[in-house]
KEKE-3310 file (N, C-alpha, C; in steps of 0.2 Angstrom, whole numbers, plus 5000, padded with zeros to 4 digits):
npx = (5126:5122:5123:5112:5101:5102:5099:5086:5079:5081:5075:5061:5059:5061:5051:5039:5040:5040:5027:5018:5022:5018:5005:5000:5004:4997:4984:4984:4986:4976:4965:4967:4973:4969:4962:4953:4940:4938:4941:4933:4924:4927:4919:4908:4898:4882:4874:4862:4865:4875:4869:4863:4872:4876:4872:4861:4856:4843:4842:4833:4839:4837:4829:4837:4840:4850:4861:4867:4879:4883:4881:4884:4898:4904:4903:4913:4925:4926:4927:4939:4947:4945:4949:4963:4968:4967:4975:4987:4988:4990:5003:5010:5007:5012:5026:5039:5052:5056:5061:5056:5043:5037:5037:5030:5018:5015:5014:5003:4993:4992:4988:4976:4969:4969:4961:4949:4947:4946:4935:4925:4925:4925:4915:4903:4899:4901:4892:4887:4899:4905:4895:4883:4872:4878:4881:4888:4897:4911:4928:4937:4942:4947:4947:4951:4964:4970:4969:4978:4990:4992:4993:5005:5013:5011:5018:5031:5033:5033:5045:5055:5053:5057:5070:5075:5071:5077:5088:5106:5113:5121:5115:5103:5102:5104:5093:5082:5084:5081:5068:5062:5064:5056:5043:5042:5044:5033:5022:5024:5022:5008:5002:5005:4999:4986:4984:4986:4976:4982:4977:4984:4994:4988:4982:4977:4985:4997:5001:5002:5014:5023:5023:5025:5039:5045:5038:5042:5055:5055:5050:5061:5071:5067:5066:5079:5085:5079:5082:5096:5097:5086:5077:5063:5056:5058:5052:5039:5037:5039:5028:5019:5021:5019:5006:5000:5002:4995:4982:4980:4982:4970:4961:4963:4960:4947:4942:4946:4939:4926:4916:4909:4900:4892:4886:4879:4870:4861:4855:4864:4876:4893:4908:4924:4931:4926:4931:4944:4945:4940:4950:4961:4957:4958:4972:4977:4973:4981:4994:4993:4992:5004:5015:5014:5018:5031:5039:5054:5068:5083:5098:5109:5110:5102:5087:5086:5076:5070)
npy = (4924:4910:4908:4917:4910:4898:4904:4908:4896:4890:4899:4897:4884:4884:4893:4885:4874:4881:4887:4876:4870:4881:4882:4870:4871:4883:4878:4868:4874:4883:4875:4866:4873:4886:4901:4910:4912:4917:4931:4946:4960:4976:4990:4976:4968:4964:4952:4958:4972:4972:4971:4983:4993:4993:4990:4976:4961:4949:4932:4918:4903:4888:4884:4888:4902:4916:4929:4942:4954:4971:4973:4981:4985:4972:4969:4978:4974:4961:4962:4969:4959:4948:4955:4958:4945:4941:4950:4946:4933:4937:4943:4931:4923:4930:4930:4929:4924:4932:4935:4944:4947:4935:4935:4947:4943:4932:4940:4948:4939:4933:4945:4947:4935:4937:4948:4943:4934:4943:4950:4941:4938:4951:4958:4952:4939:4941:4942:4929:4922:4928:4931:4924:4914:4917:4925:4937:4946:4940:4946:4943:4931:4915:4917:4930:4930:4922:4931:4941:4935:4932:4945:4950:4940:4944:4957:4952:4944:4955:4961:4952:4952:4965:4964:4958:4966:4979:4978:4974:4958:4952:4956:4949:4936:4939:4947:4939:4930:4938:4942:4929:4927:4938:4933:4921:4925:4933:4924:4916:4924:4928:4916:4912:4923:4920:4908:4911:4920:4935:4951:4961:4955:4949:4959:4971:4983:4978:4971:4981:4988:4978:4979:4993:4997:4990:4994:5008:5006:5001:5013:5023:5016:5016:5029:5034:5027:5032:5045:5044:5036:5039:5030:5022:5012:5013:5025:5022:5012:5021:5029:5020:5017:5029:5032:5022:5025:5037:5032:5025:5035:5043:5034:5033:5046:5048:5038:5043:5055:5051:5049:5038:5034:5046:5047:5035:5037:5045:5035:5031:5021:5021:5016:5018:5007:5005:5016:5013:5001:5004:5014:5005:4997:5005:5007:4994:4993:5003:4997:4986:4992:5000:4994:4981:4983:4988:4981:4972:4961:4967:4971:4978:4987:5002:5009:5024:5038:5048)
npz = (4938:4939:4953:4956:4951:4958:4971:4969:4967:4979:4987:4983:4986:5000:5003:5000:5008:5020:5020:5020:5032:5040:5038:5044:5057:5061:5060:5069:5081:5082:5082:5094:5104:5105:5113:5109:5111:5123:5123:5124:5118:5124:5131:5134:5121:5116:5106:5101:5102:5093:5080:5080:5079:5066:5048:5043:5036:5038:5033:5026:5023:5016:5027:5037:5048:5044:5048:5039:5039:5036:5021:5010:5013:5013:4999:4994:5000:4997:4983:4982:4987:4977:4965:4968:4970:4957:4950:4955:4950:4937:4937:4939:4929:4918:4920:4914:4916:4927:4943:4952:4947:4950:4964:4967:4962:4971:4983:4980:4979:4992:4999:4993:4997:5011:5012:5009:5019:5030:5026:5028:5042:5048:5042:5032:5038:5052:5063:5063:5066:5077:5086:5086:5096:5108:5123:5124:5111:5103:5102:5092:5079:5072:5058:5057:5062:5053:5042:5047:5047:5034:5028:5033:5027:5014:5013:5016:5005:4996:5000:4996:4982:4980:4982:4971:4961:4964:4971:4973:4969:4979:4991:4992:4998:5012:5014:5011:5022:5032:5029:5031:5044:5050:5046:5053:5066:5068:5066:5077:5087:5085:5087:5100:5106:5103:5111:5124:5131:5123:5119:5112:5105:5095:5087:5076:5076:5081:5070:5060:5066:5063:5049:5044:5046:5035:5024:5024:5022:5009:5003:5005:4999:4985:4983:4985:4974:4963:4963:4961:4949:4941:4936:4928:4934:4947:4950:4948:4958:4969:4968:4971:4985:4991:4987:4994:5007:5007:5006:5017:5027:5024:5028:5042:5046:5043:5052:5064:5064:5066:5056:5051:5062:5063:5050:5051:5060:5053:5045:5035:5028:5027:5029:5038:5034:5021:5014:5015:5008:4995:4991:4991:4981:4970:4971:4968:4955:4949:4952:4944:4931:4930:4937:4932:4919:4919:4928:4932:4934:4942:4934:4936:4927:4921:4916:4910:4913:4900)
capx = (5120:5121:5121:5106:5096:5102:5096:5079:5077:5081:5069:5055:5058:5060:5044:5034:5041:5038:5020:5015:5023:5015:4997:4998:5005:4992:4978:4984:4986:4969:4960:4968:4976:4967:4957:4950:4933:4939:4942:4927:4924:4927:4914:4905:4893:4878:4872:4857:4869:4880:4865:4861:4877:4878:4867:4862:4850:4841:4840:4831:4842:4836:4827:4841:4841:4857:4861:4872:4881:4886:4881:4888:4905:4906:4904:4919:4931:4926:4929:4946:4951:4945:4953:4970:4971:4967:4981:4993:4989:4992:5010:5013:5006:5017:5032:5044:5058:5058:5059:5052:5036:5034:5036:5024:5012:5013:5012:4996:4988:4991:4985:4969:4966:4968:4955:4943:4946:4944:4928:4921:4924:4924:4909:4897:4897:4903:4887:4887:4905:4907:4889:4877:4872:4882:4878:4892:4901:4919:4932:4940:4940:4952:4947:4955:4971:4973:4970:4984:4996:4992:4995:5012:5016:5011:5023:5037:5034:5035:5052:5059:5052:5061:5077:5076:5070:5080:5094:5111:5113:5125:5111:5097:5102:5103:5086:5078:5084:5077:5061:5060:5063:5050:5037:5042:5043:5026:5017:5025:5019:5001:5000:5006:4993:4979:4984:4987:4977:4984:4974:4988:4998:4984:4979:4979:4990:5004:5003:5005:5020:5028:5023:5027:5046:5047:5035:5046:5062:5054:5050:5067:5075:5066:5068:5086:5087:5076:5086:5102:5097:5081:5074:5056:5053:5058:5047:5032:5037:5039:5021:5015:5022:5016:4999:4997:5002:4989:4975:4980:4981:4963:4957:4963:4957:4940:4941:4947:4934:4920:4912:4905:4895:4888:4882:4874:4864:4856:4853:4868:4882:4899:4912:4931:4934:4924:4936:4951:4945:4939:4956:4965:4955:4961:4979:4978:4972:4987:4999:4992:4993:5010:5020:5013:5022:5038:5043:5058:5074:5088:5104:5115:5109:5096:5083:5086:5070:5072)
capy = (4922:4904:4909:4920:4905:4894:4907:4909:4890:4889:4903:4894:4878:4886:4896:4880:4870:4885:4888:4870:4869:4886:4880:4864:4874:4887:4875:4864:4879:4886:4869:4863:4877:4893:4903:4916:4913:4921:4938:4949:4967:4980:4986:4970:4970:4959:4951:4963:4978:4971:4972:4990:4998:4992:4987:4969:4957:4942:4928:4911:4899:4881:4883:4891:4909:4918:4936:4945:4961:4976:4970:4985:4984:4966:4970:4982:4970:4955:4965:4970:4952:4945:4959:4957:4938:4941:4954:4942:4928:4940:4943:4925:4920:4934:4930:4931:4923:4937:4932:4949:4946:4929:4937:4951:4939:4929:4945:4950:4933:4933:4951:4946:4930:4940:4953:4938:4931:4948:4952:4936:4939:4958:4960:4948:4933:4943:4940:4921:4919:4931:4933:4919:4909:4919:4931:4943:4944:4939:4952:4941:4924:4912:4920:4936:4928:4920:4937:4945:4931:4933:4951:4950:4936:4948:4962:4949:4943:4961:4962:4947:4955:4971:4962:4956:4972:4985:4977:4970:4951:4950:4957:4945:4931:4942:4950:4933:4927:4943:4941:4923:4928:4942:4929:4916:4928:4935:4918:4913:4929:4927:4909:4913:4928:4916:4903:4913:4924:4942:4954:4965:4951:4947:4965:4975:4987:4975:4969:4987:4989:4974:4981:4999:4998:4987:4999:5014:5004:5001:5020:5026:5013:5018:5036:5034:5024:5036:5051:5042:5033:5042:5024:5023:5007:5016:5030:5018:5009:5026:5031:5014:5017:5036:5032:5017:5030:5042:5029:5023:5041:5045:5029:5035:5053:5046:5034:5048:5060:5048:5050:5032:5034:5051:5045:5029:5041:5047:5030:5030:5017:5021:5016:5019:5002:5006:5021:5010:4996:5008:5016:5000:4994:5010:5006:4988:4994:5006:4992:4981:4996:5002:4989:4976:4985:4990:4977:4967:4960:4972:4968:4982:4992:5005:5012:5031:5041:5054)
capz = (4936:4942:4960:4956:4949:4964:4976:4967:4968:4986:4990:4981:4990:5007:5004:4999:5015:5026:5019:5022:5039:5044:5038:5049:5064:5063:5061:5075:5087:5082:5084:5100:5110:5104:5118:5106:5113:5130:5122:5122:5117:5130:5135:5131:5116:5115:5099:5099:5101:5087:5075:5081:5077:5059:5044:5043:5033:5040:5027:5028:5018:5017:5034:5042:5048:5044:5048:5035:5041:5031:5014:5005:5014:5010:4992:4993:5003:4992:4976:4983:4987:4971:4960:4970:4968:4949:4948:4957:4945:4931:4937:4939:4922:4914:4924:4909:4919:4931:4950:4955:4945:4954:4971:4967:4961:4978:4988:4979:4980:4999:5001:4991:5001:5017:5011:5009:5026:5034:5025:5030:5049:5050:5038:5031:5043:5058:5068:5064:5068:5084:5091:5086:5101:5113:5127:5122:5105:5103:5099:5086:5077:5068:5052:5057:5064:5046:5039:5050:5045:5026:5027:5035:5022:5008:5013:5016:4998:4992:5001:4992:4976:4980:4982:4964:4956:4966:4975:4969:4970:4985:4997:4991:5003:5018:5014:5011:5028:5036:5028:5034:5052:5051:5045:5058:5073:5068:5067:5084:5092:5085:5090:5107:5108:5103:5116:5131:5126:5124:5114:5108:5101:5089:5085:5069:5078:5081:5063:5057:5068:5059:5042:5043:5045:5029:5019:5024:5019:5002:5001:5005:4994:4979:4983:4984:4968:4958:4963:4958:4943:4937:4934:4928:4938:4954:4950:4948:4965:4973:4968:4974:4992:4993:4987:4999:5013:5007:5007:5024:5030:5024:5032:5049:5047:5043:5058:5070:5064:5068:5051:5051:5066:5061:5044:5053:5064:5048:5041:5029:5030:5023:5035:5036:5030:5014:5012:5014:5003:4989:4990:4989:4974:4965:4972:4965:4948:4947:4952:4937:4925:4929:4939:4927:4913:4920:4933:4930:4939:4940:4931:4937:4922:4923:4910:4913:4909:4895)
cpx = (5118:5119:5114:5100:5096:5098:5088:5076:5076:5076:5062:5054:5057:5053:5039:5034:5038:5030:5016:5016:5019:5007:4996:4999:4999:4985:4978:4983:4979:4964:4961:4970:4973:4962:4954:4943:4933:4940:4936:4928:4924:4925:4911:4899:4889:4876:4867:4860:4873:4876:4863:4866:4880:4872:4867:4855:4849:4838:4838:4834:4841:4834:4831:4841:4848:4857:4868:4873:4885:4887:4885:4896:4908:4907:4911:4925:4931:4929:4937:4950:4951:4950:4961:4972:4971:4973:4987:4994:4992:5000:5013:5013:5011:5024:5039:5051:5061:5056:5055:5045:5033:5032:5031:5018:5010:5011:5005:4991:4987:4987:4977:4965:4965:4962:4949:4942:4944:4937:4923:4920:4922:4917:4903:4895:4900:4898:4887:4893:4907:4901:4884:4878:4876:4879:4881:4896:4908:4922:4935:4939:4947:4953:4952:4962:4974:4974:4977:4990:4997:4995:5002:5016:5016:5017:5030:5038:5036:5043:5057:5059:5056:5068:5079:5076:5074:5086:5099:5111:5116:5120:5104:5096:5100:5095:5081:5078:5080:5070:5058:5059:5057:5044:5037:5040:5036:5021:5018:5021:5011:4998:5000:5000:4987:4978:4983:4980:4979:4982:4979:4992:4994:4980:4981:4985:4997:5006:5005:5012:5025:5029:5026:5034:5048:5044:5040:5053:5061:5054:5057:5072:5074:5067:5075:5088:5085:5080:5093:5102:5091:5078:5067:5053:5053:5053:5040:5032:5036:5032:5017:5015:5019:5009:4996:4997:4996:4982:4975:4979:4973:4959:4957:4960:4949:4938:4941:4941:4927:4914:4907:4899:4890:4883:4877:4868:4859:4854:4858:4874:4887:4904:4919:4934:4932:4929:4942:4950:4944:4946:4961:4963:4958:4969:4981:4978:4979:4993:4999:4994:5001:5016:5020:5017:5029:5042:5047:5064:5079:5095:5110:5114:5102:5093:5082:5080:5073:5068)
cpy = (4915:4904:4912:4915:4900:4897:4907:4902:4888:4893:4900:4888:4879:4889:4891:4876:4874:4886:4882:4869:4874:4884:4875:4867:4878:4883:4871:4868:4881:4881:4867:4868:4885:4895:4910:4918:4916:4928:4941:4956:4971:4987:4981:4972:4964:4958:4956:4970:4978:4973:4980:4995:4997:4989:4980:4967:4950:4938:4921:4907:4891:4879:4886:4899:4912:4926:4938:4952:4965:4974:4974:4985:4978:4966:4973:4977:4964:4957:4966:4963:4948:4948:4958:4950:4938:4944:4950:4936:4931:4940:4936:4922:4924:4935:4932:4930:4928:4935:4938:4949:4940:4931:4942:4948:4935:4934:4947:4945:4933:4939:4950:4941:4933:4945:4949:4936:4937:4950:4947:4937:4946:4960:4955:4943:4935:4941:4932:4919:4921:4932:4928:4914:4911:4925:4937:4941:4944:4945:4950:4934:4922:4915:4926:4935:4926:4926:4941:4942:4932:4940:4952:4946:4940:4953:4958:4947:4949:4962:4958:4950:4961:4969:4960:4962:4978:4984:4973:4962:4949:4951:4953:4940:4934:4944:4944:4930:4932:4943:4935:4924:4933:4937:4924:4919:4930:4930:4916:4918:4929:4921:4909:4918:4924:4911:4905:4916:4931:4946:4958:4961:4948:4953:4967:4980:4984:4973:4975:4989:4984:4976:4988:5000:4996:4992:5005:5012:5004:5009:5023:5023:5015:5025:5037:5032:5029:5043:5050:5040:5036:5036:5024:5018:5010:5021:5027:5015:5015:5029:5026:5015:5024:5035:5027:5021:5034:5038:5027:5029:5043:5040:5031:5042:5052:5043:5039:5053:5057:5049:5044:5033:5040:5050:5040:5032:5043:5041:5028:5026:5017:5022:5018:5013:5002:5011:5018:5005:4999:5011:5011:4996:4999:5008:5000:4989:4998:5001:4988:4985:4997:4997:4983:4977:4986:4985:4972:4966:4965:4968:4972:4988:4995:5009:5019:5034:5047:5060)
cpz = (4939:4949:4961:4955:4955:4970:4975:4969:4975:4989:4989:4985:4997:5008:5004:5006:5020:5026:5022:5029:5043:5044:5043:5056:5066:5064:5067:5081:5088:5084:5091:5106:5110:5110:5116:5109:5120:5129:5120:5121:5124:5129:5130:5126:5115:5108:5096:5097:5094:5080:5074:5078:5070:5055:5044:5039:5036:5035:5030:5022:5020:5024:5039:5042:5049:5044:5044:5037:5036:5024:5009:5006:5012:5003:4990:4995:4998:4985:4977:4983:4981:4966:4962:4968:4960:4947:4949:4952:4938:4931:4936:4932:4917:4917:4920:4912:4924:4939:4953:4953:4949:4961:4972:4966:4968:4983:4987:4980:4988:5002:4999:4995:5008:5017:5012:5016:5030:5033:5027:5038:5051:5047:5038:5036:5050:5064:5069:5067:5075:5089:5091:5092:5107:5117:5125:5116:5106:5100:5092:5084:5073:5061:5052:5059:5057:5042:5041:5047:5037:5024:5028:5029:5016:5008:5013:5009:4994:4994:4997:4985:4975:4979:4975:4959:4958:4970:4972:4972:4977:4991:4997:4996:5010:5019:5014:5018:5033:5035:5031:5041:5054:5051:5051:5065:5073:5069:5074:5088:5091:5088:5097:5110:5108:5108:5123:5134:5128:5118:5109:5103:5095:5086:5079:5071:5078:5074:5059:5060:5065:5052:5040:5042:5038:5023:5019:5021:5011:4999:5000:5000:4987:4978:4981:4977:4962:4958:4960:4951:4938:4933:4934:4933:4945:4955:4951:4955:4970:4974:4972:4982:4995:4993:4992:5006:5013:5009:5014:5029:5030:5028:5040:5051:5047:5049:5064:5070:5066:5063:5050:5055:5065:5055:5046:5057:5059:5043:5035:5032:5025:5028:5033:5033:5023:5011:5010:5008:4996:4987:4988:4983:4969:4965:4968:4957:4945:4947:4945:4931:4924:4931:4934:4921:4914:4925:4930:4935:4937:4938:4932:4932:4922:4917:4913:4909:4905:4897)
residu = (MET:THR:ASN:ASN:ARG:ASN:LEU:ALA:GLU:PHE:GLN:ARG:LYS:LEU:ALA:MET:ILE:PHE:MET:ILE:GLY:ALA:VAL:PHE:LEU:VAL:LEU:ILE:VAL:LEU:ALA:PHE:PHE:SER:ARG:LEU:ASP:GLN:ILE:LEU:TYR:SER:PRO:LYS:ILE:THR:PRO:LYS:GLU:TRP:CYS:GLU:ILE:GLN:PRO:TYR:LEU:GLU:LEU:ASN:ILE:LEU:GLY:TYR:ASN:ILE:ILE:ILE:VAL:GLN:PRO:SER:SER:THR:PHE:PHE:VAL:TYR:LEU:LEU:GLY:ILE:LEU:THR:VAL:TYR:ILE:GLY:LEU:TYR:PHE:ILE:ARG:ASN:ILE:ASP:ASN:GLN:GLU:SER:ARG:LEU:TRP:TRP:GLY:VAL:ALA:LEU:ILE:LEU:TRP:GLY:LEU:GLY:ALA:LEU:PHE:ALA:GLY:THR:SER:TYR:GLN:ILE:PHE:SER:TYR:GLU:ILE:LYS:CYS:SER:GLY:ARG:GLU:TYR:CYS:LEU:TRP:THR:SER:TRP:TRP:GLU:ILE:VAL:TYR:LEU:ILE:LEU:SER:VAL:GLY:SER:VAL:VAL:ALA:MET:MET:ILE:ALA:GLN:SER:TYR:SER:CYS:ILE:THR:GLU:LYS:TRP:ARG:ALA:PRO:ILE:SER:ILE:TYR:ALA:PHE:LEU:ILE:MET:VAL:SER:TYR:ILE:ILE:ILE:VAL:LEU:ILE:GLY:SER:SER:ILE:PRO:VAL:LYS:PHE:MET:ILE:SER:PHE:GLU:LEU:MET:VAL:LEU:PHE:LEU:VAL:PRO:ASN:ILE:LEU:PHE:PHE:PHE:PHE:LEU:ASN:SER:TRP:ARG:TYR:ILE:LYS:TYR:LYS:ASN:ARG:LEU:ASP:LEU:VAL:LEU:LEU:VAL:ILE:TRP:ILE:SER:LEU:GLY:ILE:VAL:VAL:GLY:ILE:TYR:TYR:LEU:TYR:LEU:ILE:ALA:GLY:VAL:THR:GLU:ARG:LEU:TRP:GLU:ASN:GLY:ILE:TRP:PHE:SER:GLU:ASN:ASP:VAL:LEU:HIS:ILE:GLY:LEU:ILE:ALA:TRP:MET:ILE:TYR:ILE:ARG:ILE:THR:LEU:GLY:ARG:HIS:LEU:LYS:ASP:THR:ASP:GLY:LYS:TYR:GLU:VAL:MET:LYS)
# end
């Protein structure tokens, strides 16, 4: 038990030092070495075309004209972000001396903040950030870079949470080291991609490649544990990973089918991102209701379902 407390304290200190260092490093690179303004869409998109392919509102605020893009989509992604941060704070406020609850709280807060950064650059202020005053719109922004890093950080925190709720004590230190290396390597790749620049290194696709193996590990871990122990917590977590896969699968089906474009031709805006964000809102509510009730650190003894 003493070793477990020492490891938990070490993880907290390491996470704090790492987060402070990472913030400074990211800000320095993005401020002085970033070449994101050299990456354009292919084919190129003009500011006028940007407003033609999606809904927007032009507002005059204190004498300044501001173009707000995808108002309805902004509502969904901001709702997701705020709700997720709130649920993350719930886990931390109700920690009950359980390290798994702490790290799930951290994971959800990072996820929620990432959603807010993403919504700012992909939706509401995308024109102002990537198109305003330019001949052609930029492909990405530092807002999106921060979103990518926060998203990977969220899953890394979930991995540490899993080590407390589903894995024996002897494996927690190796998993913490593995999680730390994932985070460090991803930040390095993203910052190099921002500086050279290389589009794939700062793409959503590369982030997915980093995250999918870990989500699959969570799925197989909880599947094995549920089959062996019939533990209620493992069933809850198993449903969480399966439902996440379903939500992401529906998102890609909607995207590949080109439903967004067909609806927009008829003046209706409901994008694949709306599908994703509404699905994730439901996913977060499920996490709050079920995981919030059953999550606790493992002690080698399992509550067998009757």
